[in-house]
Every structure is written in C-alpha cells, then in structure tokens.
N, C-alpha and C positions, 0 to 999 in steps of 0.2 A: 608727328601725331601728337595732338594735345589731349589732355585728360578729358576736356569738355566734349571731345569727339568720340569718346570711348565710354564703355560701361565696365564696372567692376565685376570681374568674373570670380575672383577668389584670392587666396593667399597661399604661398609656398610654405608648408608647415613642417615638413621633415624630409630628411634624406631617406632613400629607400634601399640603395645598394652602394657598394663600393665603386660602381661604374658610373656614378654621377646621376642616377635616377632620383627624382624628387616626387613628393606627394603634394598635390594642390588641393586644398579644402575649397570646394566649389560653393559659391553662394547662389544656388539655384534649386528650384523644385524638380528640375528635369536634367540631372547630370549626364544622362545618356546622349543628350543633344550635343555634347561637347567632346565626344570621343574621337571624332574624325578631323580635328583641327590641324592645319599645317603650320600655324604660327600663333604666337600671342605677344602682347607687349608686357614687359616686366618693368615695374617702377624701380629702377636701379639708380641710386644716387640722385633722386628727384628728377630723373629723365625716363621717358618711356622708351625702352630699348626693345627692338624686335628680337624674339628668340624663336628659332625654327625647331619644329618637333620632328624627331626621328620616328618615335612611336609613342602611343599612349593607350591607356585602358582604365576602366573603372576598377577601383580597389575599395572594397567594403562600402559600396553604394554611393557615398558622397565624396570620396576622395578620387582624384584623377592621378594615376601613376604616369609620370612623363619622363621620357628620355629626350633631352634637348641636344641639338647639334652643338658640338664644341664644349659640352659640359660632360667631361669624361672621368672625373675623379671625385672622391669625397670632398676634397678641398674646393674644387670648382662648384660643387653643389652647396657647400657651406657658404660660399660667397653670395649666393642669391637667396639664402634662407630668410624667411619672414618677409620677403618682398611681395607686394601686391601684384596681381595679374589682371590685365585688361584686354578687351577686344573692341574693335571699332563698332559704333552704334549700328552700322548697316548689317552687322552679323547677328543681331538679335533676332530670334525666331519671331515671325509674325503671330500675334495673338488673335484669337477668334472672339467674335461677339462683343460683349461689354468688358472684356479684359483689357488692361492697358499697362504700359510701363510709366513710371512716374514722370520721366522726362518728356513723354509724348503729350501730356495734358497741360503743361505750362502754357498759359495764354488762353486756355479754354474758359468760356463763360459758365458760371454756375447758376442754374435756375432751380429754385426751390418750388416744389409743387404748390405749397401754401403761401409762401412769402413773395415769390416772383424772382426777378433778377437779383442775385446776391452780389455778383462782381466777377472779376477775372482772377484765375489762379496764378499767383506769382511764384509759388514754390510749394514743395511738399516737405514737411518737417518729419523726418523719420528718425530723429534722435530721441524721441520720447517713447514710452511704452506702447502707445498707439500712434500710428502715423496720422498727420493732420494736413488737410488742405489749408494753405495760407492764401487767403483771398483778399484782394484790394477792392474796397468799395468807397469811391470818392476820397481816397487818402486814408481811410481807416482800415485796419487789419481785422479780418474775421477768420477765426479758426474753426474748422469743422472736422470732426474725426473722420478719417478715411475708413468707413465702415460699410461693409457690403449691404447691411440692412438699410442704410441711408441712401445708397445709390440706386436710383430707379432705372436710369437708362443712360447710355453713352452714345452721343451722336458725333462720331469722328469727323464725318464730312463737314458738318457745320460748326464743329469745335464747341459743343455744348455738353455739359454734364447735368443731368436732371437728378435732383436729390429730394428727399423728404426728411427733413430734420425734425427733432422734437420741438414742440411749440415753445417759443421764447428763446431758443438757442441763439438765433441770429440777432434778435433784439438786445441781448446782453452786451453786444459789442457796439451798438449804435446809440445807446443812451448816454 
C-alpha cells in the first residue's frame, strides 16, 4: 500500500497501559466513525505496515484507545510511538452535498460566477493558515482561499466547482 492510496488518520501519541495499548490522536471531525476498524496502516521506518486491531474505543473524545495484535508490552508500544496512522482512501466516509475531501477535487475546473473559467485545480495547499486552491490557468498559478463563503456550488458529476471571489482577486495573478 502506497501513501498516495491512503489518507492520514492520525498519530500515535502515547502509551495507555502496560499491556501495549496506545492512544491515537485522530485528525477528524467525527472520531466515532473510526471506532470499529479492523486494521490500520502504521508508517513504521518509512513503510506502511498493516496493524490489526484487537479492540478500540474513544478516549476523551478525540483520542482513540487501541490494542493492536502483537503489541503486548510497554516496550512494543514504545516502538511505534509518534508513528503516523493511515487508512486506504476507499474507507473515507462519503460526504453529502457540497462537502468534499481535498484529494477528490484535484483536476476539477473552477468557474467564477463573475470571471468565468478560472482553470483546473492542481493541488490544495493546506500548509498555510488558510487552505488554498492551487489553480493552473494557461501555465500561470492562481491561488484562491478555500473559504466556504467563496464556494457557491460543487458539481461532482461534471467535476466543476463554482466560486464567487472578491472582485480583482483572480486578475492579481494574471497581470
């Protein structure tokens, strides 16, 4: 399994018991969606290694308390401490309406209500304070904040995102 075929679920942040249990800090708004998992991939020595789950449950709302098979001591748990945890993309819960996962909209066309066709989304930059659509328009990069107020409609079937950006924002990149 390659990282590109997976999504980041969280990080193993601490040991929980002397029997090898660990706590995973989940990177999700709905941690309860992930309590019934049978396995996860752990980024161990730069390889995604499958770990099978004996039992799990929520601990203090955003932490998942997990007992992995064959992780039976504090030393075993220490060995996987601070490792990232992944799941295959096909295990992402389906989103309703105009909600989307970042990876889903790569390649979508951006249409601005006032400007017209802006270009194609090549990436989402989420390393800044506010996530940005990275859009290619004839070889030029346009950055539009990924802001609910700008997004008018999402047409998943035709792969189009309709936005309404502040006047002049797109022109800043094209002059």
